[in-house]
C-alpha positions as CSV (number, residue, x, y, z in Angstrom):
1,X,132.5,54.5,-55.3
2,X,135.6,56.6,-54.5
3,X,135.6,60.0,-56.0
4,X,138.8,61.4,-54.4
5,X,141.7,61.9,-56.7
6,X,144.7,59.7,-56.1
7,X,147.1,62.3,-57.5
8,X,146.8,66.1,-57.1
9,X,149.1,68.3,-59.1
10,X,149.9,71.8,-58.0
11,X,152.0,74.3,-59.9
12,X,154.6,76.4,-58.0
13,X,157.1,79.0,-59.0
14,X,159.8,76.3,-59.0
15,X,157.9,73.6,-60.8
16,X,155.3,71.0,-59.8
17,X,154.3,69.4,-56.5
18,X,152.6,66.0,-56.7
19,X,150.4,65.0,-53.7
20,X,149.8,61.3,-53.7
21,X,146.9,59.6,-51.9
22,X,148.1,57.2,-49.3
23,X,145.0,55.0,-49.1
24,X,144.7,53.6,-52.6
25,X,146.7,50.7,-54.0
26,X,150.1,51.4,-55.4
27,X,149.1,50.2,-58.9
28,X,146.1,52.5,-59.0
29,X,148.4,55.4,-57.9
30,X,151.0,54.7,-60.6
31,X,148.4,54.5,-63.4
32,X,146.7,57.7,-62.4
33,X,150.1,59.4,-62.0
34,X,151.1,58.4,-65.6
35,X,147.7,59.6,-67.0
36,X,147.7,62.9,-65.3
37,X,151.3,63.7,-66.2
38,X,150.6,63.1,-69.8
39,X,147.9,65.7,-69.7
40,X,150.2,68.1,-67.7
41,X,153.0,67.6,-70.2
42,X,150.6,68.4,-73.1
43,X,149.6,71.7,-71.4
44,X,153.3,72.7,-70.9
45,X,154.6,72.5,-74.4
46,X,158.0,74.0,-73.7
47,X,161.6,73.1,-73.6
48,X,162.0,74.5,-70.1
49,X,162.6,71.7,-67.6
50,X,160.2,71.6,-64.6
51,X,161.3,70.2,-61.3
52,X,158.9,67.9,-59.5
53,X,158.5,67.3,-55.8
54,X,156.5,64.2,-54.8
55,X,154.7,64.2,-51.4
56,X,153.6,60.6,-50.6
57,X,152.0,61.4,-47.2
58,X,151.7,58.3,-44.9
59,X,152.4,55.8,-47.7
60,X,155.5,53.7,-47.3
61,X,157.5,53.5,-50.6
62,X,160.2,51.0,-51.1
63,X,163.3,52.0,-52.9
64,X,162.1,50.0,-56.0
65,X,158.8,51.8,-55.9
66,X,160.5,55.2,-55.7
67,X,162.6,54.4,-58.7
68,X,159.4,53.3,-60.6
69,X,157.7,56.6,-59.8
70,X,160.8,58.5,-60.9
71,X,160.8,56.6,-64.1
72,X,157.1,57.4,-64.8
73,X,157.9,61.1,-64.3
74,X,161.1,61.1,-66.2
75,X,159.4,59.7,-69.3
76,X,157.7,63.1,-69.7
77,X,160.1,65.2,-71.7
78,X,160.2,68.3,-69.6
79,X,159.9,66.9,-66.0
80,X,162.7,66.1,-63.6
81,X,162.3,64.6,-60.1
82,X,163.7,66.8,-57.3
83,X,162.6,64.8,-54.3
84,X,160.2,62.1,-53.1
85,X,159.1,62.7,-49.5
86,X,157.1,60.3,-47.2
87,X,156.2,60.5,-43.5
88,X,156.9,56.8,-43.1
89,X,160.4,55.7,-42.1
90,X,161.9,52.2,-41.8
91,X,162.7,50.4,-38.6
92,X,166.4,50.9,-39.4
93,X,165.9,54.7,-39.8
94,X,163.9,54.9,-36.6
95,X,166.7,53.1,-34.7
96,X,169.3,55.4,-36.2
97,X,167.3,58.4,-35.1
98,X,167.1,57.0,-31.6
99,X,170.8,56.5,-31.5
100,X,171.3,60.1,-32.7
101,X,169.1,61.4,-29.9
102,X,170.4,59.1,-27.2
103,X,172.5,60.4,-24.2
104,X,175.5,58.2,-23.7
105,X,176.8,58.5,-20.1
106,X,180.4,57.5,-19.4
107,X,182.4,57.8,-16.2
108,X,186.2,57.9,-16.9
109,X,189.2,60.0,-17.5
110,X,190.2,60.5,-21.1
111,X,194.0,60.6,-21.1
112,X,196.5,61.9,-23.6
113,X,196.4,60.0,-26.8
114,X,193.0,58.5,-26.1
115,X,189.9,59.2,-28.3
116,X,186.4,58.7,-26.9
117,X,183.7,58.8,-29.6
118,X,179.9,58.2,-29.4
119,X,176.8,58.5,-31.5
120,X,174.3,60.8,-30.0
121,X,174.9,63.1,-27.0
122,X,177.8,62.5,-24.6
123,X,177.6,63.0,-20.9
124,X,181.1,62.4,-19.5
125,X,181.6,62.2,-15.8
126,X,185.3,62.8,-15.6
127,X,188.1,64.9,-17.1
128,X,189.6,65.2,-20.6
129,X,193.3,65.6,-20.1
130,X,195.6,67.6,-22.5
131,X,196.1,65.4,-25.6
132,X,192.8,63.6,-25.0
133,X,189.9,63.9,-27.5
134,X,186.1,63.4,-27.1
135,X,183.8,63.3,-30.1
136,X,180.0,63.1,-30.4
137,X,177.5,63.3,-33.2
138,X,175.4,65.4,-30.9
139,X,176.1,67.5,-27.8
140,X,179.0,67.1,-25.3
141,X,178.5,67.6,-21.6
142,X,181.5,67.2,-19.3
143,X,181.1,67.1,-15.6
144,X,184.8,67.7,-15.1
145,X,187.7,69.6,-16.7
146,X,188.0,69.8,-20.5
147,X,191.7,70.4,-21.2
148,X,192.0,68.4,-24.4
149,X,190.0,68.5,-27.7
150,X,186.2,68.3,-27.9
151,X,184.3,67.8,-31.2
152,X,180.6,68.0,-31.0
153,X,178.2,67.5,-34.0
154,X,181.0,65.8,-36.0
155,X,178.5,64.5,-38.5
156,X,177.6,68.1,-39.4
157,X,175.2,69.2,-36.7
158,X,175.9,72.9,-36.3
159,X,173.3,73.3,-33.5
160,X,175.4,71.0,-31.2
161,X,177.0,72.5,-28.1
162,X,179.9,71.7,-25.8
163,X,179.6,72.3,-22.0
164,X,182.1,71.6,-19.3
165,X,182.5,72.3,-15.5
166,X,186.0,73.8,-16.4
167,X,186.4,74.9,-20.0
168,X,190.2,74.7,-20.6
169,X,190.1,73.1,-24.0
170,X,193.1,73.1,-26.3
171,X,190.6,73.0,-29.2
172,X,186.9,73.2,-29.6
173,X,185.2,71.9,-32.7
174,X,181.5,72.0,-33.6
175,X,180.6,70.4,-37.0
176,X,183.2,71.9,-39.4
177,X,184.0,74.9,-37.2
178,X,187.2,75.1,-35.1
179,X,188.2,77.4,-32.2
180,X,191.7,76.9,-30.9
181,X,192.3,78.2,-27.4
182,X,195.2,80.7,-27.1
183,X,198.2,79.8,-25.0
184,X,198.5,80.9,-21.4
185,X,194.8,81.3,-20.5
186,X,194.7,82.4,-16.8
187,X,192.9,80.2,-14.4
188,X,189.4,81.5,-13.5
189,X,189.0,82.6,-9.9
190,X,185.4,81.7,-10.0
191,X,184.5,78.2,-11.1
192,X,181.8,78.6,-13.7
193,X,180.4,75.9,-16.0
194,X,180.6,77.2,-19.5
195,X,179.3,76.2,-22.9
196,X,180.5,76.6,-26.5
197,X,178.2,77.1,-29.5
198,X,178.2,78.4,-33.1
199,X,177.0,82.0,-33.4
200,X,174.9,83.4,-36.2
201,X,178.1,84.8,-37.9
202,X,179.8,81.4,-37.9
203,X,182.1,81.7,-34.9
204,X,182.5,79.4,-31.9
205,X,181.7,81.4,-28.8
206,X,182.1,80.4,-25.2
207,X,179.6,81.7,-22.6
208,X,178.2,80.8,-19.2
209,X,176.0,77.6,-19.2
210,X,172.9,79.7,-18.4
211,X,173.2,81.2,-21.9
212,X,171.9,78.0,-23.4
213,X,168.4,78.9,-22.3
214,X,168.2,81.6,-24.9
215,X,170.8,80.2,-27.4
216,X,169.4,76.7,-27.7
217,X,165.9,76.8,-26.2
218,X,165.0,73.4,-27.6
219,X,167.9,71.8,-25.8
220,X,166.7,72.7,-22.3
221,X,163.4,72.3,-20.4
222,X,163.8,74.8,-17.6
223,X,160.5,75.8,-16.0
224,X,159.7,79.2,-14.4
225,X,161.9,82.2,-14.2
226,X,163.4,84.1,-17.2
């Protein structure tokens, strides 16, 4: 006979964390959750609201089941649900994550008035002319001249970067940050590939591409050297 608890309740400074067993049946889980919360509520005779975080482990919970669990918790007078977390994702969520992490390679010139937008990282083999715009939910890598507008991480990814063989952008945008290039930037004598990123103080900085090794170590997989 199984002796393990289906629901483990741990108190934190912010409220309660409920750890749910992911091997028992859902109905068993719900019954035990209700029973244990009644006892917990009796031990906390106070008007102060306690936030509850639910950890469901490797159990898949449908939206209907999540709402049922929330209702069981809400019925206790001083408990309010903060979050329900599970390690299991749906096929649709997995496909969306794959799209977000995909590198989309495109060979073309983005001319004035044109907008090129992708989900994931963009690798553009070509130029972005003045008046042209490229947008990606992830990073933007341009093997060519960037003379128009580039907007990386447009869905809010502040870790996104922009890199170009020739960084001559009229405007750089990463997530909600904007850096407009000043007029009359002199041509570089040495052709150096550069990258743009958000600094710790919330500014868009432009540096040599090699800086990404330290700035975004998770982005690169360079081996050897320092």
